C-alpha positions as CSV (number, residue, x, y, z in Angstrom):
1,M,17.8,-2.4,-9.4
2,T,17.8,-0.5,-12.8
3,G,16.6,3.0,-13.5
4,A,13.3,4.2,-14.9
5,A,10.9,1.8,-16.9
6,D,10.4,2.7,-20.3
7,N,7.1,1.0,-20.5
8,M,4.2,0.4,-18.2
9,D,1.8,-2.5,-19.1
10,R,-1.8,-3.2,-18.3
11,L,-2.6,-6.7,-17.3
12,T,-5.6,-8.5,-15.5
13,A,-5.4,-11.7,-13.3
14,A,-8.3,-13.0,-11.3
15,G,-10.4,-10.0,-11.9
16,I,-7.7,-7.5,-10.7
17,S,-6.2,-5.0,-13.1
18,F,-2.5,-4.1,-12.7
19,L,-0.2,-1.4,-14.0
20,A,3.1,-3.4,-14.4
21,G,6.7,-2.7,-15.3
22,G,10.0,-4.5,-15.3
23,G,11.2,-8.0,-16.3
24,E,8.6,-10.8,-16.0
25,Q,11.4,-13.3,-15.3
26,A,13.4,-11.1,-12.9
27,G,15.1,-13.2,-10.3
28,A,14.2,-10.9,-7.4
29,A,10.8,-11.3,-5.8
30,A,8.3,-9.0,-7.7
31,L,7.3,-5.7,-5.8
32,V,3.4,-5.7,-5.6
33,C,1.9,-2.1,-4.6
34,L,-1.4,-1.6,-3.0
35,H,-2.8,2.0,-3.1
36,G,-4.9,3.9,-0.5
37,I,-8.5,4.3,-0.2
38,G,-8.5,7.5,-2.5
39,G,-5.9,6.0,-5.0
40,D,-5.6,3.7,-7.7
41,A,-2.8,1.7,-9.6
42,T,-1.3,5.2,-10.9
43,S,-0.6,5.9,-7.2
44,F,2.6,3.9,-7.4
45,R,3.6,5.0,-10.9
46,G,6.6,6.7,-9.5
47,Q,7.8,3.4,-8.0
48,I,7.1,1.5,-11.3
49,A,9.2,4.1,-13.2
50,G,12.0,4.2,-10.7
51,L,12.3,0.6,-9.6
52,A,11.1,-1.6,-12.4
53,G,13.9,-3.0,-14.7
54,P,15.1,-6.2,-16.2
55,D,15.9,-7.4,-12.7
56,Q,12.7,-6.2,-10.9
57,R,9.3,-6.6,-11.7
58,V,6.8,-4.1,-10.1
59,L,3.2,-4.3,-10.2
60,S,0.6,-1.9,-8.9
61,W,-3.1,-3.1,-8.5
62,D,-6.4,-1.5,-8.8
63,M,-8.4,-2.5,-5.7
64,P,-11.4,-4.6,-6.3
65,G,-14.1,-2.2,-7.6
66,Y,-11.5,0.5,-8.6
67,G,-10.3,1.1,-12.2
68,G,-10.3,-2.1,-14.1
69,S,-10.8,-4.5,-11.2
70,A,-14.1,-6.3,-10.6
71,P,-15.8,-5.5,-7.6
72,L,-16.3,-8.0,-4.5
73,A,-19.8,-8.9,-3.6
74,T,-18.9,-8.6,0.1
75,M,-15.7,-6.9,1.1
76,D,-13.5,-7.6,4.2
77,F,-9.9,-7.9,4.6
78,A,-10.0,-11.6,4.3
79,A,-11.9,-11.4,1.0
80,L,-9.2,-8.6,-0.4
81,C,-6.4,-11.0,0.6
82,E,-8.0,-14.0,-1.1
83,R,-8.5,-11.8,-4.3
84,L,-5.0,-10.6,-4.1
85,A,-3.6,-14.3,-3.6
86,A,-5.8,-15.5,-6.6
87,A,-4.2,-12.9,-8.8
88,L,-0.7,-13.7,-7.7
89,D,-1.5,-17.3,-8.5
90,E,-2.6,-16.4,-12.1
91,L,0.5,-14.5,-12.4
92,G,2.8,-17.3,-11.1
93,L,4.0,-15.2,-8.2
94,T,4.6,-17.5,-5.5
95,R,6.5,-15.2,-3.1
96,V,6.5,-11.3,-3.4
97,V,7.4,-8.1,-1.5
98,I,4.2,-5.9,-0.9
99,A,4.4,-2.3,-0.6
100,G,1.1,-0.8,0.8
101,Q,0.1,2.8,1.4
102,S,-2.8,3.6,4.0
103,I,-5.4,0.9,3.5
104,G,-2.9,-0.9,1.2
105,G,-0.6,-1.0,4.0
106,M,-3.3,-2.8,6.2
107,I,-4.0,-5.3,3.6
108,A,-0.1,-5.9,3.2
109,Q,-0.2,-6.7,7.0
110,E,-3.1,-8.9,6.7
111,M,-1.4,-10.9,3.8
112,A,1.7,-11.2,5.9
113,I,-0.3,-12.8,8.7
114,R,-2.6,-14.9,6.5
115,H,0.0,-15.9,3.9
116,P,3.4,-15.6,5.6
117,D,5.0,-18.0,2.9
118,R,4.0,-15.7,0.3
119,V,5.6,-12.5,1.6
120,A,9.4,-12.0,1.5
121,G,9.0,-8.4,2.9
122,L,6.8,-5.5,3.4
123,V,7.0,-1.8,2.7
124,L,4.5,-0.1,4.8
125,I,3.7,3.3,3.8
126,A,1.6,6.0,5.9
127,T,-0.3,3.2,7.6
128,V,-1.1,2.0,11.1
129,P,-1.8,-1.4,12.8
130,A,-5.3,-0.8,13.6
131,F,-7.9,1.7,12.5
132,G,-9.0,4.3,15.2
133,G,-9.1,3.9,19.0
134,R,-10.1,1.3,21.5
135,D,-13.7,2.1,21.1
136,D,-16.2,2.9,18.3
137,S,-16.4,6.7,18.9
138,F,-13.5,7.5,16.4
139,R,-14.9,5.0,13.7
140,D,-18.4,6.6,13.9
141,T,-17.1,10.2,13.7
142,F,-14.8,9.4,10.9
143,L,-17.5,7.5,8.9
144,A,-20.0,10.4,9.4
145,A,-17.6,12.9,8.2
146,R,-16.6,10.9,5.1
147,L,-20.0,9.7,4.1
148,A,-21.9,13.1,4.9
149,P,-20.9,14.8,1.5
150,L,-21.8,11.7,-0.4
151,D,-25.1,11.6,1.2
152,Q,-25.7,15.2,0.4
153,G,-25.2,14.5,-3.4
154,V,-21.5,15.7,-3.5
155,G,-19.9,13.8,-6.4
156,M,-16.5,12.1,-6.3
157,D,-15.1,14.9,-8.4
158,A,-15.8,17.6,-5.8
159,L,-14.9,15.4,-2.9
160,A,-11.4,14.6,-4.3
161,T,-10.8,18.2,-5.1
162,E,-11.4,19.1,-1.4
163,A,-9.9,15.9,0.3
164,I,-6.6,15.5,-1.7
165,P,-4.8,19.1,-0.9
166,A,-5.7,18.4,2.7
167,V,-3.6,15.4,3.0
168,L,-0.7,16.6,1.2
169,G,2.6,17.9,2.6
170,P,4.0,21.4,2.0
171,D,6.6,20.2,-0.5
172,A,3.8,18.4,-2.8
173,D,3.9,19.7,-6.4
174,T,1.0,20.5,-8.8
175,A,1.5,17.4,-10.8
176,T,1.3,15.2,-7.8
177,R,-1.9,17.0,-6.5
178,D,-3.4,16.8,-9.9
179,D,-2.9,13.2,-10.4
180,A,-4.1,12.4,-7.0
181,I,-7.3,14.2,-7.5
182,K,-7.8,12.6,-10.9
183,A,-7.4,9.1,-9.4
184,M,-9.9,9.7,-6.5
185,A,-12.3,11.4,-8.7
186,A,-12.5,8.4,-10.9
187,I,-13.4,6.0,-8.1
188,P,-17.1,4.6,-8.2
189,E,-19.0,6.0,-5.4
190,A,-20.2,2.4,-4.4
191,A,-16.8,1.0,-4.4
192,Y,-15.5,4.2,-2.3
193,R,-18.3,3.5,0.1
194,Q,-17.4,-0.1,0.3
195,V,-13.9,0.3,1.1
196,L,-14.7,2.9,3.8
197,A,-16.7,0.5,5.5
198,T,-14.0,-2.0,5.3
199,L,-11.2,0.3,6.4
200,V,-12.7,1.0,9.8
201,T,-12.8,-2.8,10.7
202,F,-9.1,-3.2,10.5
203,N,-7.5,-4.2,13.8
204,R,-4.2,-6.1,13.9
205,R,-2.8,-4.2,17.0
206,D,-2.2,-7.3,18.9
207,D,-0.9,-9.3,16.1
208,Q,2.3,-7.4,15.0
209,H,4.6,-10.0,16.5
210,R,3.1,-12.4,13.8
211,I,4.5,-10.2,10.9
212,T,8.0,-12.0,11.0
213,C,9.1,-10.8,7.5
214,P,11.6,-7.8,7.3
215,C,9.7,-4.6,7.1
216,L,10.6,-1.1,5.9
217,L,8.1,1.6,7.3
218,I,7.9,5.1,5.6
219,A,6.0,7.9,7.2
220,G,5.5,11.4,6.2
221,G,6.5,13.9,8.8
222,K,3.3,16.1,8.0
223,D,0.9,13.2,7.9
224,D,-2.0,13.6,10.3
225,N,-3.8,10.4,9.2
226,S,-0.8,8.0,10.0
227,P,1.5,10.2,11.9
228,A,5.2,9.5,12.2
229,R,5.0,8.8,15.9
230,A,2.3,6.3,15.4
231,M,4.6,4.6,12.8
232,E,7.5,4.7,15.1
233,R,5.6,2.9,17.8
234,M,4.5,0.3,15.1
235,A,8.2,-0.1,14.0
236,G,9.0,-0.9,17.6
237,R,6.4,-3.8,17.9
238,L,7.2,-5.4,14.6
239,P,10.0,-8.2,14.9
240,D,12.2,-7.0,12.1
241,A,11.5,-3.4,11.1
242,A,13.1,0.0,10.2
243,L,11.5,3.2,9.9
244,L,12.1,6.2,7.4
245,V,10.5,9.5,8.1
246,I,10.3,12.0,5.2
247,E,9.8,15.5,7.1
248,N,7.8,17.6,4.8
249,A,5.7,14.6,3.1
250,G,2.1,14.1,3.9
251,H,-0.1,11.0,3.6
252,L,0.7,10.3,-0.1
253,V,4.4,10.2,0.9
254,N,5.3,7.7,-2.0
255,S,3.9,9.9,-4.6
256,E,4.9,13.4,-3.1
257,A,8.6,12.2,-2.5
258,N,8.9,9.2,-4.9
259,R,12.8,9.8,-5.2
260,D,13.4,9.4,-1.5
261,C,11.0,6.5,-1.1
262,N,12.4,4.7,-4.2
263,E,15.9,5.1,-2.9
264,A,14.8,3.5,0.6
265,I,12.8,0.8,-1.1
266,D,15.6,0.0,-3.6
267,A,18.0,-0.5,-0.7
268,F,15.5,-2.7,1.2
269,L,15.0,-4.9,-1.9
270,R,18.5,-5.3,-2.5
271,D,19.0,-6.3,1.2
272,L,16.3,-8.8,0.8
273,G,18.4,-10.3,-2.0
274,T,17.1,-12.9,-4.6
275,D,16.3,-15.8,-2.4
276,N,12.6,-16.5,-2.9
277,D,12.6,-19.5,-0.4
278,P,10.6,-19.0,2.9
279,P,12.8,-18.5,5.8
280,V,13.5,-21.7,7.9
281,G,11.3,-21.7,10.9
282,G,9.6,-18.6,10.2
283,D,9.9,-17.2,13.5
284,G,11.7,-14.0,12.5
285,Q,14.6,-14.4,14.9
286,D,17.5,-14.7,12.3
287,H,16.4,-12.0,9.9
288,K,18.6,-9.1,9.3
289,H,17.6,-5.7,10.6
290,H,17.4,-3.1,8.1
291,A,19.0,0.3,8.6
């Protein structure tokens, strides 16, 4: 991989807006980044700047309804995957590496299960294999807490100002905090509500064995939303996975500690190599494990 990208482009495909950098004809599989519920395409700006170059294309989407991306009339994880697949088709990207943070990591898992031939590898950041517990109590409490301010007329600006600092680790700098607040404040309330309702339906707890591509998991040691211990258990249930814990990072670990994350992602991408052909058999038994 090469150093920082000089330019980041905006492009649109199948109604999805991307922030992108790097060589469009790069030999390596493109890295496609999917942000969390309170983010947008700029949430992976550090990865585009640090990883994109002549030999590596990096794209970061605005989730449907966010930023410049068209909304979905009805949203679920299947619909999100189909919109992403359609955008990749339009961009001519048949096989990619997907990096997803929080709900973006859930969409990444869903893509690897629904479209395994299209996913060369996953970088799963501050995410989990299923939302909540085994019953509905956590889901109901979570939704009530997140929706109550909106129902009371609190705007996304005020919500972001309160919510973002609460999910950051102690080493997050002011620029990271301010950028994250700006991204969340810009989310249309209707889109935020729609994605919240989708988030709580995710459950691939019993399907981890179906994610046979190589996976790199990155956790923040100070993340209470996707705790490192939960991601450690997740790594143990995936056929081909390694875990990196960045001790003082919180839930926005790829923004808070982008250099450490980029170093790990760069090594992962190098290890995957430039062969974009699907693995023979697809059973995950012959894949290399990543340190």
